C-alpha angles and dihedrals in degrees: 000000000000126000120207130204121192124205128186119223097269091049095056107106131203088247090057090049090050092052092046091049090051092052091047092050093050101037112025131071139347122217108256132212093265095057096105094046094047100037105027136250095309085076088069091063111102143143112285105229103172135068138234098037093229090066094054118105123220088252091060091052094056138058091247111130094014125112119266105245129212131182127200095259094050092045091053095047096044104040107024107062113200092226096052135084097246128199133185122198118188127191128212136178122193089349094306120124104232108164151343146199128210119198137171132202132197141158120257123179090339094310130108113238123196123190126184100219097184137006118180133169129180111255098247092052096052121113092027096105095258097135093047093052097064 
């Protein structure tokens, strides 16, 4: 059984953002082979983990195959627009933080717009209906 807590924009703390960024960094995406083409040459920067340099493969010199990382400041700036009505819903089971969703709403040309800016669930809790229960 999952328990959900909902927080409006002004209730979202830096500690919550840090925890959400940690979950995203450990459970979300992996840089793919098109990262450099789609995002630019900074996507080729990575941690060199082999020595000597001649023995390194192109894969080891890029971010490809590595987790996409997020910190609290980047999460806040990229997914919580200052002009929107932001909401954060976090999910727990047996006291363990297992997932979250961030969304923002705003009015545009007389219509209400809602955008889910991030949805993230720990690997072992996927395919259990968590995201559809919010």
